[in-house]
C-alpha positions in Angstrom: 5.7 -21.6 -21.5 9.2 -21.7 -23.0 11.5 -18.8 -22.1 12.5 -16.7 -25.1 16.1 -15.7 -24.8 16.8 -12.0 -24.9 13.3 -10.8 -24.3 12.5 -8.8 -21.2 9.0 -8.4 -19.7 7.9 -4.8 -20.0 5.0 -3.2 -18.2 3.5 0.2 -18.5 2.4 1.6 -15.1 -0.1 4.5 -14.8 -1.0 5.9 -11.4 -3.9 8.3 -10.6 -2.4 11.8 -10.2 -2.5 12.1 -6.4 0.3 11.6 -3.9 -1.4 8.7 -2.1 -1.9 6.9 -5.4 1.5 7.5 -7.0 3.6 6.5 -3.9 2.5 2.9 -3.4 2.5 2.2 -7.2 6.0 3.5 -7.4 6.9 1.1 -4.5 5.5 -1.8 -6.5 7.2 -0.7 -9.7 10.6 -0.6 -7.9 10.1 -4.2 -6.8 9.2 -5.3 -10.3 12.3 -3.5 -11.6 14.5 -5.1 -9.0 13.3 -8.5 -10.2 14.3 -7.8 -13.8 10.9 -6.5 -15.1 11.2 -3.4 -17.3 8.9 -0.7 -16.0 7.8 2.5 -17.8 6.1 4.6 -15.1 3.8 7.3 -16.7 2.7 10.4 -14.8 0.9 13.4 -16.2 3.2 16.3 -16.9 2.4 18.4 -13.9 2.9 15.5 -11.5 6.2 14.5 -13.2 7.4 18.0 -12.8 6.5 18.1 -9.1 8.3 14.8 -8.4 11.5 15.9 -10.3 11.5 19.3 -8.6 10.9 18.0 -5.1 13.7 15.4 -5.5 16.1 18.2 -6.4 15.0 20.4 -3.6 15.2 17.6 -1.1 18.6 16.6 -2.4 17.3 13.0 -2.9 19.1 10.5 -5.0 16.8 9.6 -7.9 18.6 6.3 -8.6 20.4 3.7 -6.7 23.6 2.4 -8.3 23.0 -1.1 -6.8 20.4 -1.6 -9.5 20.2 -1.6 -13.3 18.8 1.9 -13.9 17.4 0.9 -17.3 14.7 -1.2 -15.6 12.7 1.8 -14.3 12.0 4.7 -16.6 9.9 7.7 -15.7 7.9 9.3 -18.5 5.0 11.8 -18.8 2.0 12.5 -20.9 -0.3 15.5 -21.2 -3.4 15.6 -19.0 -5.4 17.3 -21.7 -6.0 20.6 -19.9 -5.4 23.9 -21.6 -3.4 26.7 -19.9 -6.7 28.5 -19.3 -8.2 25.7 -17.2 -8.2 25.9 -13.4 -5.3 23.6 -12.5 -6.8 23.0 -9.1 -10.1 21.7 -10.5 -9.9 17.9 -9.9 -13.2 17.3 -11.6 -12.0 19.0 -14.8 -8.8 16.9 -14.6 -10.9 13.7 -14.4 -12.8 14.7 -17.6 -9.7 15.7 -19.6 -7.8 12.6 -18.5 -10.6 10.3 -19.7 -10.7 12.0 -23.1 -7.0 12.6 -23.7 -5.1 9.8 -22.0 -6.2 6.8 -24.0 -4.7 8.2 -27.2 -1.6 9.4 -25.5 -1.0 5.9 -24.0 -1.7 4.1 -27.2 0.8 6.4 -29.0 3.4 5.7 -26.2 2.9 2.0 -26.4 3.3 2.0 -30.2 6.5 4.1 -29.9 8.0 1.7 -27.3 7.0 -1.4 -29.2 8.5 -0.1 -32.4 11.8 0.9 -30.8 12.7 -2.6 -29.4 11.3 -6.0 -30.4 12.8 -7.5 -27.2 11.1 -5.1 -24.8 7.5 -4.7 -26.1 4.8 -3.8 -23.6 2.9 -6.9 -22.5 0.9 -5.6 -19.6 -0.5 -2.3 -18.4 -0.8 -1.8 -14.6 -3.1 1.1 -13.9 -4.8 2.6 -10.8 -8.2 1.1 -10.3 -9.8 4.5 -10.5 -8.7 4.9 -14.1 -11.3 2.6 -15.7 -10.8 3.8 -19.2 -7.3 2.4 -19.4 -8.7 -1.1 -19.5 -10.2 -0.4 -22.9 -6.9 1.1 -24.1 -5.0 -2.0 -23.0 -7.6 -4.2 -24.8 -7.2 -2.2 -28.1 -3.4 -2.5 -27.9 -3.7 -6.3 -27.3 -2.0 -6.2 -23.9 -3.1 -7.5 -20.5 -4.7 -5.1 -18.1 -4.0 -5.4 -14.3 -5.6 -3.0 -11.8 -3.7 -1.6 -8.8 -5.7 -0.9 -5.7 -4.2 1.7 -3.3 -6.9 1.5 -0.5 -7.8 -1.3 1.9 -9.4 -4.5 0.7 -12.5 -3.4 2.6 -12.8 -0.2 0.5 -12.9 -2.3 -2.7 -15.3 -4.8 -1.2 -17.9 -2.2 -0.4 -17.5 -0.6 -3.8 -18.1 -4.1 -5.4 -21.4 -4.2 -3.4 -22.8 -1.1 -5.0 -24.9 -2.9 -7.6 -26.6 -4.9 -4.9 -27.2 -1.9 -2.7 -28.7 0.0 -5.6 -30.9 -3.0 -6.6 -32.2 -3.4 -3.1 -32.9 0.3 -2.7 -30.4 0.7 0.1 -28.6 3.4 -1.9 -30.1 6.0 -4.3 -28.5 7.1 -7.5 -26.5 9.7 -5.7 -24.9 7.1 -3.4 -26.9 8.3 -0.4 -28.2 5.7 2.1 -32.0 5.5 2.0 -32.6 3.4 5.1 -30.7 2.1 8.1 -27.7 3.6 9.8 -25.0 1.0 9.1 -23.9 -1.3 6.3 -22.1 -4.5 7.3 -20.3 -6.9 5.0 -19.0 -9.3 7.6 -18.7 -9.6 11.4 -14.9 -9.4 10.9 -15.1 -6.1 9.0 -16.1 -2.8 10.7 -19.5 -1.5 9.5 -19.9 1.7 7.5 -22.1 4.3 9.1 -24.5 6.3 7.0 -22.1 9.0 5.8 -18.8 7.0 6.0 -18.7 5.4 2.5 -15.6 6.4 0.5 -17.9 8.4 -1.8 -19.9 10.2 0.9 -20.1 14.0 0.9 -23.4 14.7 2.6 -22.8 18.5 2.6 -22.2 18.5 -1.2 -24.4 16.0 -3.1 -22.9 17.2 -6.4 -19.5 16.2 -5.3 -20.8 13.0 -3.8 -22.5 12.1 -7.1 -19.2 12.5 -9.0 -17.3 10.3 -6.5 -20.1 7.8 -6.5 -20.0 7.5 -10.3 -16.2 7.0 -10.0 -16.8 4.3 -7.4 -19.2 2.5 -9.8 -16.5 2.6 -12.5 -14.0 1.1 -10.0 -16.4 -1.8 -9.5 -16.5 -2.4 -13.3 -12.7 -2.0 -13.6 -12.1 -4.6 -10.8 -14.3 -7.1 -12.7 -12.5 -6.4 -16.1 -9.0 -6.7 -14.8 -6.9 -9.9 -15.1 -5.8 -9.3 -11.5 -6.3 -6.6 -8.8 -3.0 -6.0 -7.1 -3.6 -4.6 -3.6 -1.5 -2.7 -1.1 -2.6 -4.7 1.9 -1.8 -8.1 3.3 -4.2 -11.1 3.8 -3.5 -11.4 7.6 -4.6 -7.8 8.1 -7.9 -8.1 6.3 -8.7 -11.7 5.7 -12.5 -11.3 5.5 -12.3 -8.4 3.1 -9.7 -10.0 0.9 -11.9 -13.1 0.6 -14.8 -11.0 -0.7 -12.8 -9.7 -3.7 -12.2 -11.8 -6.8 -8.9 -11.8 -8.8 -7.4 -10.1 -5.7 -3.7 -10.3 -5.0 -2.6 -8.6 -1.7 1.2 -7.8 -1.8 1.6 -5.2 0.9 2.4 -3.4 3.0 4.5 -2.0 0.1 6.4 0.3 2.3 8.0 -2.7 3.9 9.3 -4.3 0.7 12.5 -2.2 0.5 13.5 -3.5 3.9 13.8 -7.1 2.6 16.4 -8.5 0.2 18.6 -6.5 -2.1 17.9 -2.8 -2.0 15.8 -1.6 -4.9 16.2 1.7 -6.7 15.2 4.7 -4.7 12.8 6.7 -6.9 11.4 9.8 -5.4 7.7 10.3 -5.8 7.0 13.1 -3.4 5.0 16.1 -4.6 6.6 18.3 -1.9 10.3 18.6 -1.0 11.1 16.8 2.3 12.6 18.8 5.2 15.3 16.4 6.5 16.2 18.7 9.4 13.4 17.0 11.4 15.4 13.8 11.5 18.3 15.4 13.5 15.7 17.1 15.7 14.2 13.6 16.4 17.6 12.4 17.3 17.7 14.9 20.2 14.5 13.5 21.7 14.1 10.5 24.1 12.7 7.3 22.8 9.0 7.1 22.6 8.4 10.7 23.4 7.3 12.5 20.2 3.8 12.9 18.7 4.1 12.9 14.9 1.3 14.9 13.3 0.5 14.7 9.6 -2.7 14.9 7.6 -1.4 13.9 4.2 -1.4 15.8 1.0 -5.1 16.8 0.6 -6.7 17.7 3.9 -7.4 21.4 4.6 -8.7 23.0 7.8 -10.2 26.2 9.0 -8.0 28.6 10.8 -10.1 28.0 13.9 -9.4 24.3 13.8 -5.7 24.8 13.3 -5.6 27.1 16.3 -7.3 24.4 18.4 -4.8 21.8 17.2 -1.9 24.0 17.9 -3.2 24.7 21.4 -4.0 21.1 22.0 -0.5 20.0 21.2 0.9 22.8 23.4 -1.4 21.8 26.3 -0.3 18.1 26.0 3.2 19.2 27.2 4.7 16.6 24.9 7.2 17.0 22.1 5.6 17.0 18.6 6.7 17.0 15.0 3.9 18.6 12.9 3.7 18.7 9.1 2.1 21.9 8.1 1.7 22.2 4.3 1.7 25.7 2.8 -1.9 25.2 1.8 -3.2 23.4 5.0 -5.3 26.4 6.1 -8.1 26.2 3.6 -5.6 26.5 0.8 -3.7 29.4 2.5 -0.7 29.8 4.7 -1.4 28.7 8.2 -1.2 31.4 11.0 -0.3 30.1 14.5 -1.9 31.4 17.7 -0.1 34.5 19.2 3.1 33.4 21.0 2.6 29.7 20.1 6.0 29.2 18.4 7.8 31.0 21.1 6.1 29.1 23.9 6.7 25.6 22.4 10.3 26.4 21.4 12.3 23.2 20.9 9.5 21.1 22.2 7.8 21.4 18.8 9.2 21.1 15.3 7.1 22.3 12.3 8.0 21.3 8.7 6.2 21.7 5.4 6.8 18.0 4.4 8.6 15.2 6.2 10.3 12.0 5.1 7.4 10.1 6.7 8.7 6.5 6.6 12.0 7.5 8.2 10.1 9.5 10.8 7.7 6.7 11.7 10.6 4.3 12.1 12.5 6.6 14.4 12.8 5.5 18.0 11.8 8.8 19.5 8.3 8.7 17.8 5.6 7.5 20.2 2.4 7.8 18.2 0.9 9.1 14.9 -1.8 11.7 14.9 -3.1 11.0 11.4 -5.8 11.6 8.8 -5.9 7.8 8.5 -5.2 7.6 4.8 -4.4 4.0 3.9 -0.7 4.6 3.1 -0.2 6.4 6.4 -2.2 3.7 8.2 0.0 0.9 6.8 3.2 2.9 7.4 2.6 3.6 11.0 1.0 0.2 11.8 4.0 -1.6 10.2 6.3 0.4 12.5 4.3 -0.6 15.6 2.9 2.8 16.3 -0.5 3.6 18.0 -2.8 6.2 16.4 -4.7 9.3 17.2 -7.3 9.4 14.5 -8.6 12.5 12.7 -10.1 11.4 9.3 -10.8 14.0 6.7 -12.8 12.3 3.9 -13.3 9.2 1.7 -12.1 5.8 3.0 -10.3 7.4 6.0 -13.4 7.0 8.2 -13.5 3.3 7.7 -9.7 3.1 8.2 -10.3 4.8 11.5 -12.8 2.1 12.4 -10.2 -0.6 11.6 -7.7 1.3 13.8 -9.9 1.9 16.8 -12.5 -0.8 16.8 -11.0 -3.9 15.0 -7.3 -3.6 15.7 -7.5 -1.5 18.9 -4.3 0.4 18.2 -5.7 3.9 18.4 -8.3 6.5 19.6 -10.7 8.8 17.9 -10.3 12.5 18.3 -14.0 13.4 18.3 -15.4 16.7 16.9 -17.9 18.7 18.9 -21.4 19.7 17.8 -19.9 22.3 15.5 -17.5 19.9 13.9 -14.5 21.3 15.7 -12.0 19.1 17.5 -11.2 21.2 20.6 -7.8 21.6 22.2 -9.2 19.9 25.3 -10.3 16.9 23.4 -6.9 16.7 21.7 -5.1 16.8 25.0 -7.4 14.3 26.6 -6.9 11.7 23.9 -3.1 12.3 23.9 -3.0 11.6 27.6 -5.2 8.5 27.3 -3.0 7.1 24.5 0.2 7.6 26.4 -1.2 6.3 29.7 -2.6 3.0 28.3 0.1 0.6 27.1 -2.5 -1.7 25.4 -2.4 0.4 22.2 1.4 0.0 21.8 1.2 -3.7 22.7 -1.4 -4.3 20.1 0.5 -2.2 17.5 3.6 -4.3 18.1 1.6 -7.4 17.3 0.5 -5.9 13.9 4.1 -4.8 13.2 5.2 -8.5 13.6 2.2 -9.7 11.5 3.0 -7.4 8.5 6.7 -8.0 8.7 6.0 -11.8 8.5 3.7 -11.3 5.5 6.4 -9.6 3.3 9.3 -11.8 4.4 10.2 -14.9 2.6 7.4 -17.5 2.9 4.8 -14.9 3.9 1.6 -14.4 2.0 2.4 -11.1 0.4 5.9 -12.3 -0.5 4.4 -15.4 -2.2 1.8 -13.3 -4.0 4.4 -10.8 -5.3 6.5 -13.6 -6.6 3.4 -15.2 -8.2 2.8 -11.9 -10.0 6.4 -11.5 -11.1 6.3 -15.1 -12.5 3.1 -14.2 -14.4 4.7 -11.2 -16.0 7.7 -13.2 -17.0 5.5 -15.7 -18.8 3.7 -12.9 -20.6 6.8 -11.7 -22.4 
């Protein structure tokens, strides 16, 4: 197709309003912008405000002068909720987004297209969970591309839902009706009965909502021109092969390490405490346990007490991210005398610059909820894991980490669902004493780096997508 002088490819990018979804899509958008693609990145208003606020509080630079700042624009639209709605009700948000966002996005596209004939929107890239945006793109006559934040395996099992329903293996609530495990391939860890990404066995109403969302994801993947995925082929070859129109371009956290530096756009919902970096500087190489459970996990006070005591009993330095709402939505309370006893051995922050922490020489391992972003970020830095999944795809990510890749250990709950201080200490000791985990992790660090470097599979796929967008202008 002939190149039209003066016209610039322009994409509208819409993430799902959760930290783990916004972050990787912003990474992708920064790369597109670096390569001359105009990107309008659209968050709902409350998320946009959090990002702007946390950037100011963290004293982060929002733009990088090494890049044309006109290529990446942050905008916001209403989420459709009224001031009287519960702002913490995720299910209400899903309903209002589906009803209000299509019209908001159509109006935004019309405004953008009328303002410049040389930078009209030609493609919408939206989170794969936001199925209704595909219809919006079709109505506006632009291409729809889905972005998939989780593993390729997480999408592969979702794509199997129609078959599982047809064969009676799942009921209409997404519960397994027979058998303990579901296996897609010998090269992909199996899913146990309650380990699907939609599983909430203690709350079938919630499970039904997530199961219906998963069914929409399957339809969205089928409708999309492409499914851009934050994984790399070498990491999950069998799962990638099971997904059609699938283009793995990750790990996206590694892309800024290659080639010209792209714009640094903050997308944190919480301000980062940068004091932890100087604290890490004071610790010996390979000595610190980094502990973080992402942006959504919450625990009982009893469980937090056990974790605190387990870290103390390990006798090792630790950096622990304790969000203000980690204790069942309330401020955490530490065991009596805990802070005084651990002293400088422990550092506690409300939010950390995670990628900088994971790449720090003093960090020895990652005690993690096993969210896919965190999994890729630690794996690509060559770190072994202590696994503590909370919900959704995190249980299958744990299976990858412990069973397939052999770079980590499970911290197992007792019969009451509590991970005891003794279990935590035991697994910390095992991980530090067995060098196989670090050796295996180093191998995956090299694998992922090769994938995003020039000539690697993710590098080729990203360039293929960029070339596709340029032709769409």
